[in-house]
Backbone as CSV, one residue per row, in Angstrom:
resi,resn,N_x,N_y,N_z,CA_x,CA_y,CA_z,C_x,C_y,C_z
1,UNK,1.725,5.630,-0.351,2.369,6.517,0.871,2.500,5.534,2.100
2,UNK,3.603,5.912,2.729,3.734,5.115,3.935,3.593,5.691,5.148
3,UNK,3.093,5.136,6.250,2.594,5.839,7.393,3.977,6.225,8.105
4,UNK,3.839,7.718,8.619,5.166,8.133,9.387,4.669,8.215,10.920
5,UNK,5.738,7.864,11.479,5.406,8.026,13.175,4.786,9.253,13.321
6,UNK,3.887,9.553,14.261,3.567,10.980,14.732,4.202,11.256,15.978
7,UNK,4.520,12.429,16.081,5.065,13.060,17.563,4.209,13.001,18.486
8,UNK,4.505,12.952,19.726,3.535,13.100,20.941,2.496,14.088,20.546
9,UNK,1.220,13.844,20.913,0.258,15.029,20.595,0.474,15.966,22.091
10,UNK,-0.403,16.925,21.970,-0.167,18.024,22.978,-1.547,18.501,23.279
11,UNK,-1.903,18.795,24.337,-3.297,19.376,24.949,-3.142,20.796,25.340
12,UNK,-3.744,21.637,24.907,-3.706,23.209,24.801,-3.359,23.734,26.274
13,UNK,-2.439,24.369,26.631,-2.418,24.902,27.779,-3.623,25.626,28.239
14,UNK,-4.510,25.996,27.398,-5.610,26.716,27.897,-6.930,25.957,28.402
15,UNK,-6.411,24.528,28.369,-7.434,23.763,28.883,-7.568,23.879,30.352
16,UNK,-8.703,24.225,30.842,-8.968,24.495,32.406,-8.661,23.290,33.160
17,UNK,-8.049,23.409,34.280,-7.930,22.376,35.450,-8.956,21.654,35.346
18,UNK,-10.150,22.090,35.698,-11.510,21.488,35.976,-12.007,21.154,34.671
19,UNK,-11.590,20.763,33.615,-12.123,20.492,32.305,-12.829,19.253,32.499
20,UNK,-13.866,19.101,31.748,-14.814,17.915,31.536,-14.197,16.699,31.038
21,UNK,-13.039,16.973,30.283,-12.361,15.963,29.519,-12.526,15.867,28.179
22,UNK,-13.699,16.737,27.742,-13.722,16.901,26.252,-12.759,17.671,25.437
23,UNK,-11.659,16.616,25.101,-10.581,17.426,24.668,-10.041,16.555,23.342
24,UNK,-9.291,17.274,22.289,-8.720,16.581,21.367,-7.114,16.887,21.629
25,UNK,-6.378,15.904,21.088,-4.892,16.037,21.024,-4.433,16.251,19.602
26,UNK,-3.505,17.286,19.599,-3.108,17.674,18.093,-1.647,17.306,18.040
27,UNK,-1.169,16.564,16.881,0.118,16.627,16.710,0.659,17.176,15.413
28,UNK,1.883,17.794,15.445,2.433,18.285,14.045,2.743,17.274,13.278
29,UNK,2.790,17.328,12.028,3.109,16.196,10.959,4.251,16.788,10.167
30,UNK,5.238,16.133,9.792,6.204,16.315,9.087,6.101,16.882,7.886
31,UNK,4.969,17.023,7.190,4.614,17.655,6.115,4.015,19.139,6.506
32,UNK,3.606,19.527,7.737,3.292,20.695,8.284,1.859,20.647,8.442
33,UNK,1.161,19.435,8.296,-0.323,19.435,8.755,-0.423,19.030,10.145
34,UNK,-1.645,18.619,10.647,-1.796,17.943,11.816,-2.640,16.829,11.860
35,UNK,-2.430,16.166,12.872,-3.156,14.930,13.227,-3.943,15.109,14.601
36,UNK,-5.211,14.588,14.371,-6.130,15.248,15.605,-6.720,13.836,16.053
37,UNK,-7.060,13.685,17.409,-7.795,12.554,17.899,-8.363,12.724,19.101
38,UNK,-9.538,12.036,19.594,-10.185,12.430,20.594,-9.172,11.745,21.863
39,UNK,-9.116,12.668,22.906,-8.060,12.327,23.872,-8.718,11.194,24.703
40,UNK,-10.175,10.986,24.807,-10.639,10.099,25.595,-10.735,8.747,24.962
41,UNK,-10.699,8.699,23.657,-10.958,7.527,22.813,-9.831,7.493,21.790
42,UNK,-8.732,7.086,22.121,-7.775,7.479,20.929,-7.837,6.223,19.923
43,UNK,-8.615,5.342,20.432,-8.613,3.933,19.356,-9.563,3.937,18.419
44,UNK,-10.349,5.307,18.322,-11.320,5.557,17.310,-10.520,6.163,16.230
45,UNK,-9.163,6.199,16.232,-8.459,6.849,15.158,-8.058,8.292,15.114
46,UNK,-7.177,8.556,13.989,-6.756,9.886,13.896,-7.128,10.632,12.640
47,UNK,-7.681,11.605,12.668,-7.867,12.541,11.485,-6.706,13.327,11.100
48,UNK,-6.090,13.060,9.832,-5.178,13.971,9.315,-5.478,15.116,8.500
49,UNK,-5.137,16.319,8.681,-5.331,17.493,7.992,-4.213,18.006,7.470
50,UNK,-4.140,18.321,5.818,-2.928,19.141,5.268,-2.912,20.301,5.964
51,UNK,-1.543,20.767,5.676,-1.227,22.198,6.401,-2.417,23.308,5.870
52,UNK,-2.605,23.232,4.585,-3.652,24.286,3.981,-4.876,23.910,4.644
53,UNK,-5.325,22.795,4.863,-6.549,22.681,5.357,-6.762,23.062,6.785
54,UNK,-5.640,22.842,7.646,-5.442,23.284,8.950,-5.511,24.701,9.250
55,UNK,-4.938,25.350,8.262,-4.645,26.932,8.160,-6.216,27.574,7.855
56,UNK,-7.005,26.786,7.041,-8.317,27.241,6.826,-9.297,27.087,7.945
57,UNK,-9.031,25.909,8.503,-9.921,25.563,9.540,-9.835,26.549,10.969
58,UNK,-8.360,26.996,11.230,-7.941,27.639,12.289,-8.659,29.229,12.007
59,UNK,-8.250,29.452,10.797,-8.699,30.894,10.346,-10.211,31.009,10.488
60,UNK,-10.941,30.004,10.292,-12.359,30.321,10.586,-12.699,30.075,12.012
61,UNK,-12.053,29.696,12.875,-12.183,29.643,14.272,-11.906,30.986,14.787
62,UNK,-10.946,31.696,14.215,-10.564,32.996,14.796,-11.034,34.258,13.923
63,UNK,-11.643,34.097,12.908,-11.989,35.080,12.082,-13.034,35.945,12.750
64,UNK,-13.129,37.201,12.801,-14.420,37.938,13.101,-14.598,38.994,12.247
65,UNK,-16.017,39.111,11.749,-16.430,40.049,10.989,-16.393,41.420,11.551
């Protein structure tokens, strides 16, 4: 597998203006997945999630019994 260039990451518009800076950046990948990194320390690297893994993750964040 060859590395693909990532599009620019985005920060959520829901981030408060007076944020403590504890944010992550999320970029869409060509295969429908996501690439996530710490916005304060991008040199730590990027976590890659497949489209299915990202859907499962976000569903768990938003699901309410």
